[in-house]
C-alpha positions in Angstrom: -1.8 0.2 -37.0 -2.3 -3.4 -35.6 0.9 -3.3 -33.8 0.3 0.2 -32.2 -3.0 -1.4 -30.8 -1.1 -4.4 -29.5 1.5 -2.3 -28.1 -0.7 -0.2 -26.2 -2.5 -3.4 -24.6 0.9 -4.9 -23.5 1.8 -1.4 -22.1 -1.4 -1.4 -20.0 -0.5 -4.7 -18.7 3.0 -3.4 -17.7 1.3 -0.3 -16.0 -1.0 -2.6 -13.9 1.9 -4.5 -12.8 3.7 -1.5 -11.7 0.9 -0.3 -9.8 0.5 -3.5 -7.9 3.7 -2.6 -6.1 2.1 0.0 -4.5 -0.3 -2.4 -2.8 3.1 -4.4 -1.8 4.3 -1.1 -0.2 1.2 -0.7 1.9 1.7 -4.1 3.2 5.4 -3.7 4.1 4.5 -0.1 5.5 1.8 -1.5 7.7 4.1 -4.5 9.0 6.7 -1.7 10.0 4.2 0.1 11.7 2.9 -2.6 13.9 6.2 -4.2 14.6 7.5 -0.5 15.8 4.4 -0.2 17.7 5.0 -3.6 19.4 8.5 -2.6 20.2 7.2 0.8 21.8 4.8 -1.1 23.9 7.4 -3.4 25.1 9.4 -0.5 26.0 6.9 1.5 27.7 3.7 -0.4 28.5 2.0 2.7 30.2 2.1 4.2 26.6 0.1 1.6 25.0 -3.1 3.5 24.4 -1.3 6.2 22.9 0.8 4.1 20.8 -2.1 2.1 19.6 -3.9 5.3 18.4 -0.9 6.3 16.6 -0.3 2.8 14.9 -4.0 2.5 13.7 -3.8 5.8 12.2 -0.6 5.1 10.4 -2.0 1.8 9.0 -5.2 3.6 7.9 -3.1 5.8 5.7 -0.8 3.0 4.6 -3.6 0.9 3.6 -5.5 3.8 1.8 -2.3 4.3 -0.2 -2.5 0.5 -1.2 -6.2 1.1 -1.9 -5.5 4.1 -4.3 -3.0 2.3 -6.3 -5.4 -0.8 -6.7 -8.1 2.0 -8.2 -5.4 3.4 -10.3 -4.6 -0.1 -11.7 -8.6 -0.8 -12.2 -8.4 2.8 -14.1 -5.6 1.6 -16.2 -7.6 -1.5 -17.3 -10.6 0.1 -18.1 
């Protein structure tokens, strides 16, 4: 019985580690969004306002997914 409890605790830590990959994905996604926004502004400076709005909205969604994975990790821990 003690081994089953120890195995469950180790599986929690593995799950928390895998959930942290969601935060890595959010950071990579935000980098891609702003990199492409910078290229878009460089190609068409007159569309800077529109590109900025879309980039910020995309970054908000990407960071929300990272925050969601963080909350999931906390829930797994508790």
